[in-house]
C-alpha positions as CSV (number, residue, x, y, z in Angstrom):
1,M,-1.7,20.2,68.9
2,Y,0.7,21.0,66.0
3,F,-0.5,24.6,65.8
4,L,0.5,25.2,69.4
5,V,4.2,25.3,68.3
6,L,3.3,28.5,66.4
7,A,0.6,29.8,68.8
8,F,2.6,29.9,72.0
9,P,5.4,32.2,70.8
10,L,2.9,34.3,68.9
11,V,0.8,34.8,72.0
12,A,3.9,35.6,74.0
13,S,5.0,38.2,71.5
14,I,1.5,39.8,71.5
15,L,1.0,39.8,75.2
16,V,4.5,41.0,76.1
17,G,4.7,43.6,73.3
18,L,1.2,45.1,73.3
19,C,0.0,44.4,76.9
20,G,3.3,44.6,78.7
21,R,2.6,48.0,80.0
22,F,-0.5,46.8,81.8
23,F,1.3,44.3,84.1
24,S,4.5,44.2,86.0
25,R,7.9,43.5,84.4
26,S,8.4,40.2,86.3
27,F,5.0,38.9,85.2
28,G,5.8,39.8,81.6
29,I,9.1,37.9,81.8
30,F,7.3,34.9,83.4
31,I,4.7,34.9,80.6
32,S,7.4,34.9,77.9
33,L,9.5,32.2,79.5
34,I,6.6,29.8,80.3
35,L,5.1,30.1,76.8
36,L,8.5,29.4,75.2
37,F,8.9,26.4,77.5
38,F,5.6,25.0,76.4
39,T,6.6,25.6,72.8
40,W,9.8,23.6,73.4
41,L,7.7,20.7,74.9
42,V,5.4,20.7,71.9
43,A,8.4,20.7,69.5
44,L,9.8,17.6,71.3
45,F,6.4,15.9,70.9
46,I,6.3,16.8,67.1
47,F,9.9,15.5,66.7
48,F,9.0,12.2,68.4
49,E,5.8,11.7,66.4
50,V,7.0,12.9,63.0
51,G,10.7,12.3,63.1
52,L,11.1,9.2,65.2
53,C,7.8,7.5,64.5
54,Q,8.0,8.4,60.8
55,T,4.6,10.1,60.5
56,I,4.2,13.0,58.1
57,V,1.5,15.5,58.9
58,T,0.1,18.0,56.4
59,I,-2.5,20.6,57.5
60,S,-4.5,22.9,55.1
61,L,-6.2,25.8,56.8
62,Y,-8.0,27.7,54.1
63,K,-7.7,29.0,50.6
64,W,-5.5,32.1,50.6
65,L,-5.4,33.2,47.0
66,M,-7.5,32.1,44.1
67,L,-6.5,33.1,40.6
68,D,-8.9,31.5,38.2
69,A,-8.1,27.8,38.5
70,Y,-4.9,28.4,40.5
71,I,-5.3,28.1,44.3
72,I,-2.7,28.9,47.0
73,N,-3.6,27.5,50.4
74,I,-2.4,28.4,53.9
75,G,-1.1,25.2,55.2
76,F,1.7,23.5,57.2
77,L,3.9,20.6,56.4
78,F,5.4,18.7,59.3
79,D,7.9,16.2,57.9
80,V,11.2,15.0,59.2
81,L,13.1,18.0,58.0
82,S,10.7,20.6,59.5
83,S,10.3,18.7,62.8
84,S,14.1,18.5,63.2
85,M,14.5,22.2,62.5
86,I,11.7,23.0,64.9
87,V,13.6,21.4,67.7
88,V,16.7,23.4,66.9
89,V,14.8,26.7,66.7
90,T,12.7,26.3,69.9
91,T,15.6,24.9,72.0
92,I,18.0,27.8,71.2
93,S,15.2,30.3,71.4
94,M,14.1,29.1,74.8
95,L,17.7,29.2,76.2
96,V,18.2,32.7,74.7
97,H,15.0,33.9,76.3
98,I,16.2,32.6,79.7
99,Y,19.7,34.1,79.2
100,S,18.3,37.5,78.1
101,T,16.2,38.0,81.2
102,S,19.5,38.3,83.1
103,Y,21.8,39.7,80.5
104,M,19.3,42.5,79.6
105,S,18.0,43.0,83.2
106,H,19.4,46.5,83.3
107,D,17.6,47.6,80.1
108,P,14.4,49.4,80.7
109,Y,12.9,48.0,77.5
110,L,13.5,44.3,78.3
111,L,9.8,43.4,77.5
112,R,10.1,44.9,74.1
113,F,13.3,42.9,73.5
114,L,11.5,39.7,74.6
115,C,8.6,40.6,72.3
116,Y,11.0,40.8,69.3
117,L,12.7,37.5,70.2
118,S,9.3,35.7,70.4
119,L,8.3,37.3,67.1
120,F,11.6,36.2,65.6
121,T,10.9,32.6,66.7
122,V,7.4,32.7,65.2
123,C,8.7,33.9,61.8
124,M,11.3,31.2,61.7
125,L,8.8,28.5,62.6
126,I,6.5,29.8,59.8
127,L,9.5,29.5,57.5
128,V,10.3,25.9,58.4
129,T,6.7,24.6,58.5
130,A,5.4,26.3,55.3
131,S,3.8,24.0,52.8
132,N,4.4,26.3,49.8
133,F,6.9,28.8,48.5
134,L,4.8,31.9,49.1
135,Q,4.2,31.0,52.8
136,L,7.9,30.3,53.2
137,F,8.7,33.7,51.7
138,I,6.5,35.3,54.4
139,G,8.6,33.7,57.1
140,W,11.7,34.5,55.1
141,E,10.8,38.2,55.2
142,G,9.6,38.0,58.8
143,V,13.0,36.9,60.0
144,G,14.6,39.7,58.0
145,L,12.3,42.3,59.6
146,C,12.9,40.9,63.1
147,S,16.7,40.9,62.5
148,Y,16.4,44.6,61.7
149,L,14.4,45.3,64.9
150,L,16.8,43.3,67.1
151,I,20.1,44.6,65.6
152,N,18.7,48.1,65.9
153,F,17.3,47.5,69.4
154,W,19.7,50.0,70.9
155,F,18.6,52.6,68.4
156,T,20.4,55.5,70.0
157,R,23.7,54.0,68.7
158,I,24.7,55.2,65.2
159,L,26.6,52.0,64.4
160,A,23.5,49.9,65.4
161,N,21.4,52.0,63.0
162,K,23.8,51.5,60.1
163,A,24.3,47.8,60.8
164,A,20.5,47.2,60.8
165,L,20.1,49.1,57.6
166,K,23.0,47.3,56.0
167,A,21.5,43.9,57.0
168,M,18.1,44.9,55.6
169,I,19.5,46.2,52.3
170,M,21.9,43.2,51.7
171,N,19.1,40.8,52.4
172,R,16.8,42.6,50.1
173,I,19.3,42.0,47.2
174,A,19.0,38.3,47.8
175,D,15.3,38.4,48.4
176,V,14.7,39.9,44.9
177,F,16.3,36.7,43.4
178,F,14.1,34.6,45.6
179,I,11.0,36.4,44.5
180,I,12.0,35.9,40.9
181,S,12.4,32.1,41.5
182,I,8.9,32.0,43.1
183,I,7.5,33.7,40.0
184,L,9.2,31.3,37.7
185,I,8.0,28.3,39.7
186,F,4.4,29.6,39.5
187,L,4.7,30.3,35.7
188,I,6.1,26.9,35.0
189,F,4.2,24.7,37.4
190,K,1.0,26.8,37.9
191,T,1.3,26.1,41.7
192,L,3.6,26.9,44.6
193,D,2.8,23.9,46.7
194,F,5.9,21.9,47.7
195,V,4.5,18.5,47.2
196,I,3.1,19.2,43.7
197,V,6.1,21.1,42.5
198,F,8.6,18.5,43.7
199,H,6.6,15.7,42.0
200,L,6.5,17.6,38.7
201,I,10.3,18.4,38.6
202,P,11.3,15.2,36.7
203,F,8.9,16.0,33.9
204,I,10.5,19.3,32.9
205,I,14.2,18.5,33.4
206,N,14.7,18.7,29.6
207,D,12.7,21.9,29.0
208,S,15.1,24.7,28.1
209,F,15.2,28.1,26.3
210,V,17.9,30.0,24.5
211,F,19.5,33.1,26.0
212,L,22.3,34.8,24.2
213,N,22.7,31.8,21.9
214,I,23.1,29.6,25.0
215,S,20.7,26.8,25.9
216,I,19.6,26.9,29.5
217,T,17.3,24.5,31.3
218,K,14.4,25.9,33.3
219,I,15.5,23.9,36.3
220,T,18.9,25.6,36.2
221,V,17.4,29.1,36.2
222,I,15.1,28.3,39.1
223,A,18.0,26.8,41.1
224,L,20.2,29.7,40.3
225,F,17.8,32.3,41.7
226,L,17.1,30.1,44.7
227,A,20.8,29.7,45.3
228,V,21.5,33.5,45.2
229,G,18.7,34.0,47.7
230,A,20.2,31.4,50.0
231,I,23.7,32.9,49.6
232,G,22.4,36.3,50.7
233,K,20.5,35.0,53.7
234,S,23.3,32.7,54.8
235,A,25.9,35.4,54.4
236,Q,28.2,33.7,51.9
237,I,31.1,35.5,50.3
238,G,30.0,38.6,48.3
239,L,26.8,39.1,50.3
240,H,28.4,38.4,53.8
241,T,29.3,41.9,54.9
242,W,26.1,42.5,56.9
243,L,26.8,39.6,59.2
244,P,29.8,40.9,61.2
245,D,28.2,44.4,61.4
246,A,25.1,42.7,62.9
247,M,27.2,42.2,66.1
248,E,26.2,45.8,67.1
249,G,23.0,44.3,68.5
250,P,22.8,42.7,72.0
251,T,24.7,39.5,72.3
252,P,21.6,37.2,72.7
253,V,20.5,38.5,69.3
254,S,23.7,37.3,67.8
255,S,23.3,33.9,69.4
256,L,19.7,33.5,68.0
257,L,20.7,35.0,64.7
258,H,23.7,32.7,64.1
259,A,22.7,29.5,65.8
260,A,19.1,28.8,64.9
261,T,17.5,31.5,62.8
262,M,18.2,33.9,59.9
263,V,21.6,32.6,58.6
264,T,20.5,29.0,58.7
265,A,17.4,29.8,56.6
266,G,19.4,29.8,53.4
267,V,20.8,26.3,54.1
268,F,17.3,25.1,55.0
269,L,16.0,26.4,51.7
270,I,18.6,24.5,49.7
271,I,17.9,21.3,51.7
272,R,14.1,21.7,51.3
273,C,14.5,22.2,47.5
274,S,17.1,19.4,47.2
275,I,15.3,17.8,44.2
276,I,15.5,21.1,42.3
277,F,19.3,21.4,42.8
278,E,19.8,17.7,42.1
279,Y,18.9,18.2,38.4
280,S,21.3,21.1,37.9
281,E,24.9,20.2,37.9
282,F,26.1,23.7,37.3
283,I,24.4,25.1,40.4
284,L,25.8,22.2,42.5
285,H,29.3,23.1,41.4
286,L,28.5,26.8,42.1
287,L,27.5,25.8,45.7
288,I,30.7,23.8,46.1
289,L,32.8,26.7,45.0
290,I,31.0,29.4,47.0
291,G,31.0,27.2,50.1
292,G,34.7,26.3,49.9
293,V,35.9,29.9,49.2
294,T,33.7,31.3,52.0
295,A,35.0,28.7,54.5
296,I,38.7,29.6,53.9
297,F,38.1,33.3,53.5
298,A,36.1,33.7,56.8
299,G,38.8,31.6,58.6
300,L,41.6,33.9,57.4
301,V,39.6,37.0,58.4
302,S,39.0,35.5,61.9
303,I,42.7,35.0,62.4
304,H,43.4,38.7,61.9
305,S,40.5,40.1,63.9
306,Y,40.5,41.4,67.5
307,D,36.8,41.9,68.1
308,L,35.6,39.0,70.2
309,K,32.1,38.8,68.7
310,K,33.2,39.4,65.1
311,I,35.6,36.5,65.3
312,I,32.7,34.2,66.3
313,A,30.6,35.9,63.5
314,Y,33.1,35.1,60.8
315,S,33.5,31.6,62.1
316,T,29.7,31.3,61.5
317,C,30.4,32.3,57.8
318,S,33.1,29.6,57.7
319,Q,30.8,26.8,59.1
320,L,28.0,27.9,56.8
321,G,30.5,27.5,53.9
322,Y,30.9,23.8,55.0
323,M,27.2,23.4,54.9
324,F,27.0,24.9,51.4
325,F,29.6,22.8,49.8
326,S,28.1,19.8,51.5
327,C,24.9,20.6,49.8
328,G,26.8,21.1,46.5
329,L,28.2,17.5,47.0
330,S,24.5,16.3,47.3
331,N,25.0,15.4,51.0
332,Y,22.0,17.4,52.3
333,S,21.4,15.2,55.3
334,L,25.0,15.8,56.4
335,A,24.6,19.5,55.8
336,F,21.6,19.5,58.1
337,F,23.5,17.4,60.7
338,H,26.3,20.0,60.7
339,L,23.6,22.7,61.0
340,W,22.1,20.8,64.0
341,N,25.5,20.4,65.8
342,H,26.6,24.0,64.8
343,A,23.5,25.5,66.5
344,F,24.5,24.2,69.9
345,F,28.2,25.0,70.0
346,K,27.8,28.3,68.2
347,A,25.0,29.3,70.7
348,L,27.4,28.3,73.5
349,L,30.2,30.5,72.1
350,F,28.0,33.5,71.7
351,L,26.3,33.2,75.1
352,S,29.8,32.6,76.7
353,A,31.0,35.8,74.9
354,G,28.0,37.6,76.3
355,S,28.7,36.4,79.8
356,L,32.4,37.6,79.4
357,I,31.4,40.9,78.0
358,H,28.8,41.3,80.7
359,A,31.5,40.6,83.3
360,C,34.0,42.9,81.7
361,Y,31.7,45.9,81.5
362,D,31.0,45.7,77.7
363,E,34.7,45.3,76.7
364,Q,35.1,43.0,73.7
365,D,38.5,44.0,72.2
366,M,40.7,41.1,72.9
367,R,43.8,43.3,73.1
368,R,42.3,44.9,76.3
369,L,41.6,41.5,77.9
370,G,43.7,38.8,79.3
371,W,44.3,36.4,82.2
372,L,40.6,36.0,82.9
373,R,40.5,32.2,83.4
374,E,40.9,32.6,87.2
375,I,38.3,35.3,87.3
376,V,35.6,33.7,85.1
377,P,36.4,30.0,85.3
378,F,32.9,28.7,84.2
379,T,32.9,31.0,81.2
380,Y,36.4,29.9,80.4
381,M,35.3,26.2,80.5
382,C,32.4,26.9,78.2
383,F,34.7,28.8,75.7
384,V,37.1,25.8,75.7
385,I,34.2,23.3,75.1
386,G,32.7,25.4,72.3
387,S,36.1,26.1,70.7
388,L,37.1,22.4,70.7
389,A,33.7,21.5,69.3
390,I,33.9,23.9,66.4
391,M,37.5,22.7,65.7
392,G,36.2,19.1,65.3
393,F,38.1,17.8,68.3
394,P,37.5,14.0,68.6
395,F,34.2,12.9,70.1
396,L,32.7,16.4,70.5
397,A,29.8,17.6,68.4
398,G,31.7,19.1,65.5
399,F,33.8,16.0,65.0
400,Y,30.9,13.9,63.8
401,S,29.8,16.2,61.1
402,K,32.6,18.5,60.1
403,D,35.1,15.8,59.3
404,L,32.5,13.7,57.6
405,I,31.8,16.5,55.2
406,L,35.5,16.5,54.2
407,E,35.4,12.7,53.8
408,F,32.4,13.0,51.5
409,A,34.3,15.7,49.5
410,Y,37.3,13.4,49.0
411,S,35.2,10.4,48.2
412,R,33.9,11.9,45.0
413,Y,37.2,11.2,43.3
414,V,37.1,14.1,41.0
415,F,39.5,17.1,40.7
416,D,37.1,19.8,42.0
417,A,36.2,17.6,45.0
418,Y,40.0,17.3,45.9
419,F,40.3,21.1,45.5
420,I,37.3,21.6,47.9
421,Y,38.7,19.0,50.3
422,S,42.0,21.0,50.4
423,L,40.1,24.2,51.1
424,G,38.1,22.5,53.8
425,V,41.3,21.2,55.5
426,L,42.8,24.7,55.3
427,A,39.6,26.1,56.8
428,A,39.9,23.6,59.6
429,I,43.5,24.7,60.3
430,C,42.3,28.3,60.4
431,T,39.5,27.3,62.8
432,A,42.1,25.8,65.1
433,I,44.3,28.8,64.9
434,Y,41.7,31.5,65.6
435,S,40.0,29.4,68.4
436,I,43.2,28.9,70.3
437,R,44.2,32.5,69.7
438,L,40.9,33.7,71.1
439,I,41.3,31.6,74.2
440,F,44.9,32.7,74.7
441,L,44.4,36.4,74.3
442,V,41.2,36.5,76.5
443,F,42.0,33.9,79.2
444,S,45.6,32.7,79.2
445,D,47.8,35.6,78.1
446,K,50.9,35.3,80.4
447,K,51.4,39.0,80.2
448,L,49.8,41.3,82.8
449,P,46.1,41.8,82.3
450,N,45.3,44.8,80.1
451,N,42.2,46.0,81.8
452,S,42.4,48.8,84.4
453,R,42.9,48.1,88.1
454,A,39.4,49.5,88.8
455,F,37.9,46.8,86.7
456,Y,39.4,44.0,88.8
457,Y,38.5,45.9,92.0
458,Y,34.9,46.4,91.2
459,F,34.6,42.9,89.7
460,Q,35.1,41.4,93.1
461,L,32.3,43.6,94.5
462,D,29.8,42.6,91.7
463,E,28.1,39.4,91.0
464,G,31.1,38.1,89.1
465,E,30.3,35.9,86.1
466,G,26.5,36.4,86.4
467,P,23.5,34.9,88.0
468,L,22.1,31.4,87.7
469,K,19.8,32.4,84.8
470,M,23.0,33.0,82.7
471,F,24.7,29.8,83.9
472,F,21.8,27.4,83.1
473,P,21.8,28.0,79.3
474,L,25.6,27.8,79.2
475,F,25.6,24.5,81.1
476,F,22.9,23.0,78.9
477,L,24.6,24.1,75.7
478,A,28.0,22.8,77.0
479,I,26.5,19.4,77.6
480,A,24.8,19.4,74.2
481,S,28.1,20.5,72.5
482,I,29.7,17.4,73.9
483,F,27.1,14.7,73.4
484,V,24.6,15.8,70.7
485,G,26.9,14.7,67.8
486,Y,27.4,11.2,69.2
487,L,23.7,10.7,70.1
488,F,22.3,11.7,66.7
489,S,25.0,10.7,64.2
490,D,23.6,7.3,63.4
491,L,20.1,8.6,63.2
492,M,20.8,11.4,60.7
493,V,23.8,10.3,58.7
494,G,24.3,6.6,59.4
495,N,24.4,4.0,56.6
496,G,21.1,2.5,55.7
497,N,18.9,4.7,57.9
498,I,15.5,5.7,56.7
499,F,15.2,8.8,58.9
500,W,14.8,11.4,56.2
501,Q,12.2,9.5,54.1
502,N,11.1,11.7,51.2
503,S,12.2,15.0,52.9
504,I,15.5,14.9,51.0
505,T,16.0,13.7,47.5
506,I,19.4,12.5,46.2
507,L,19.8,11.1,42.8
508,P,21.5,7.6,42.6
509,F,24.6,8.8,40.7
510,H,25.1,11.6,43.3
511,N,25.0,9.2,46.3
512,S,28.6,8.5,47.4
513,I,27.9,7.4,51.0
514,L,29.5,3.9,50.5
515,N,32.7,5.4,49.0
516,V,33.4,7.0,52.4
517,E,33.9,3.6,53.9
518,F,36.8,2.8,51.6
519,I,38.8,6.0,52.1
520,D,42.4,5.7,53.4
521,P,42.3,6.1,57.2
522,M,45.1,8.7,56.9
523,I,42.9,10.9,54.7
524,K,40.0,10.5,57.1
525,N,42.1,11.6,60.1
526,L,44.0,14.3,58.3
527,P,41.7,17.2,59.3
528,V,41.8,16.1,62.9
529,I,45.6,15.7,62.9
530,F,46.1,19.1,61.3
531,S,43.7,20.7,63.7
532,I,45.4,19.2,66.8
533,L,48.9,20.0,65.4
534,F,48.1,23.6,64.7
535,M,46.3,23.9,68.0
536,F,49.5,23.0,69.8
537,F,51.7,25.0,67.4
538,T,49.5,28.1,67.9
539,S,49.7,27.6,71.7
540,Y,53.5,27.3,71.6
541,F,53.7,30.2,69.2
542,L,51.7,32.5,71.5
543,F,53.2,31.4,74.8
544,S,56.9,31.4,73.7
545,A,58.3,34.9,73.5
546,N,61.3,33.8,71.4
547,V,59.1,32.0,68.8
548,W,56.7,35.0,68.8
549,G,59.5,37.4,68.1
550,F,61.0,35.2,65.3
551,V,57.6,34.6,63.6
552,K,56.6,38.3,64.1
553,H,59.7,39.5,62.3
554,T,59.9,36.7,59.7
555,Y,56.2,36.8,58.6
556,H,55.6,40.5,59.3
557,F,54.9,41.2,55.6
558,L,52.5,38.1,55.2
559,Y,50.6,39.0,58.3
560,H,50.1,42.6,57.3
561,F,49.2,41.6,53.8
562,F,46.3,39.5,55.0
563,Y,45.3,42.1,57.6
564,K,45.3,45.0,55.0
565,I,43.7,43.1,52.1
566,W,40.7,42.1,54.2
567,F,40.4,45.1,56.5
568,C,42.4,48.1,55.4
569,F,42.4,48.0,51.6
570,A,40.5,51.2,51.3
571,N,42.0,54.3,52.9
572,W,44.0,52.1,55.3
573,S,41.2,52.3,57.8
574,Y,39.9,49.3,59.8
575,H,36.3,50.3,59.3
576,A,36.7,50.4,55.5
577,G,37.0,46.7,54.7
578,F,37.9,45.2,51.4
579,F,34.4,44.2,50.4
580,N,33.0,47.4,51.8
581,S,35.4,49.5,49.7
582,I,34.3,47.6,46.6
583,Y,30.7,48.3,47.3
584,N,31.2,51.9,48.3
585,E,33.7,52.9,45.6
586,W,32.8,50.8,42.6
587,F,29.1,50.0,42.9
588,F,28.2,53.4,44.2
589,S,30.2,55.0,41.5
590,I,28.0,53.2,39.0
591,F,24.9,54.5,41.0
592,R,26.4,58.0,40.9
593,I,26.9,57.9,37.2
594,S,23.3,56.6,36.8
595,Y,22.1,59.5,38.9
596,L,23.9,62.1,36.9
597,N,23.1,60.7,33.5
598,I,19.7,59.1,34.0
599,N,18.1,60.8,36.9
600,K,19.5,64.3,36.6
601,Y,19.7,64.8,32.8
602,L,17.1,62.4,31.6
603,D,14.3,61.9,34.2
604,K,14.6,65.4,35.7
605,G,16.0,66.9,32.5
606,M,14.5,66.0,29.2
607,F,11.5,64.1,30.4
608,E,10.7,66.8,33.0
609,Y,11.1,69.5,30.4
610,L,9.0,67.7,27.8
611,G,6.6,66.5,30.5
612,P,5.0,68.3,33.4
613,Y,7.4,71.3,33.5
614,G,7.3,71.7,29.7
615,L,3.5,71.6,29.7
616,Y,3.4,74.1,32.5
617,K,5.8,76.4,30.6
618,S,3.9,76.0,27.3
619,F,0.6,76.8,28.9
620,F,2.1,79.7,30.8
621,W,3.7,81.1,27.6
622,L,0.4,80.6,25.7
623,H,-1.6,82.3,28.4
624,K,0.9,85.2,28.6
625,N,0.9,85.7,24.8
626,L,-2.9,85.2,24.4
627,K,-3.4,87.7,27.1
628,F,-1.2,90.2,25.2
629,V,-3.0,89.5,21.9
630,L,-6.5,89.9,23.5
631,Y,-5.5,93.1,25.2
632,S,-4.1,94.4,21.9
633,I,-7.3,93.5,20.0
634,I,-9.4,95.1,22.7
635,F,-7.3,98.2,22.7
636,F,-7.4,98.6,19.0
637,S,-11.1,98.0,18.9
638,V,-11.8,100.6,21.5
639,S,-9.5,103.1,19.7
640,L,-11.2,102.4,16.4
641,M,-14.6,103.1,18.0
642,F,-13.5,106.4,19.3
643,I,-11.9,107.4,16.0
644,V,-15.1,106.4,14.1
């Protein structure tokens, strides 16, 4: 029964991808949807039996690798963490499949697209159900490969080619660190099995080695490499540049990539290896810093963006930053709860954006949109629900996890926690600003609409917002974005619950759940108050022409400072972003120097001259000179014979 959650999407991918040409398009769509629906039903059964009934299931299939006495098995671990993640992945994947059959109906390669989506789902399920690090790495690489295929699905577009290559290369940088961590784990523990490794962690916490006259524990090194791998996969600051460019793929890809797969894999890895991170204070502080800086940075970038999908993409970076510094505060269950809530309202935002782009003939520049709330009212409603949920508006999904993360940060009562709490509050303010700005510019701009008159004329003749197959996923996700936080808050993060069992490990001196109950109510409500205040302030600021003119002239320098430092630092071009310019001008300068000095002069210079080319020249010279000597000897010998 448990294998069906992997078998159904795998069979769907194989049938639709390899055999799709032998049956009709509609039958291929039916096969894909029905198998994903069965996968979702099996996932719900697994969550009920494993998560709610507290039954852990481990399955060992066969011995995969045998190195002397070291054995690595192919097996699956269905615990509370993996069963909860399976529900998120299968639910979002099923809705994206339904949505894609309508959104991509005009595309002649729809079956290939559904094949890639099903394969993406399989790889993510392999990742979350793996029982050892090596098997997890297979799923880890699988989602990277599928992301390349899906981002580059429209392969005739140059930007899609570049975005797919960039995503692949940036993730390979992080994957190298993950591979090193797997090698270190195998060298230290002589196994890669989760259960054995996690039980042996307390016995090596004092083992260390000296590097550059600095004593470093083995646990810290392993946690460092795991953290860098997670940072690259979850697009945290420094390795985040691939994520906004990934918007060149179809919109359903963005929804699946951001909501349930790929970027959440890094957070899942940290939560799965919680016991490793618990014994490394330095890495926990690093996660706090990376998460907090990413949250505020991505929020500032979203405020100054105009691309509809890239704003939502940077908001994903910001929300992942919340999850990271929640993990750094040892609140892994809360990080997963935010991941759980985030999956639904972020999928809602992306699919709503896809519905809007589909209705507006692929236009996603907000400066060319406006006054669409009367033309696409259902999409407008979904955008409002998703935006309020991501802002943490009271009693929506984000309210139950996002604000609780900030409360946990404040309850640590140390300076760095106060600093991260401040960054989190500022990030919440940025979230309110860019969410209201997006709704205003797209739906409620009081100026005349910026699209052409032909658009509004032909819009009335077309199907409008879209068919029912696009409405159903949006309606389901809108309901989930309202109620899922309230329904699961006590189960996942309530005081005294035993839901997580041994899936998550928190050391006693890191557990501050009781401190949250004694925080000043003003501190608890501060993020919500600021979010609502700046929501109304931004609305008034955008709707009032006098205020707009005053702020525009007063803060002209500040606005352009942020706009240029993030987007136009290099060559004052929008496409040459700040981080891209660093990579292109600094790192590639180092590579260029390496090419000139190592490759050109050393490898293809001295080594080539002393090696293959030098041997060839030596033998050629020897052959040429020997030939001359032999000819000379023969000539003189013959001459001497004639003389004698």
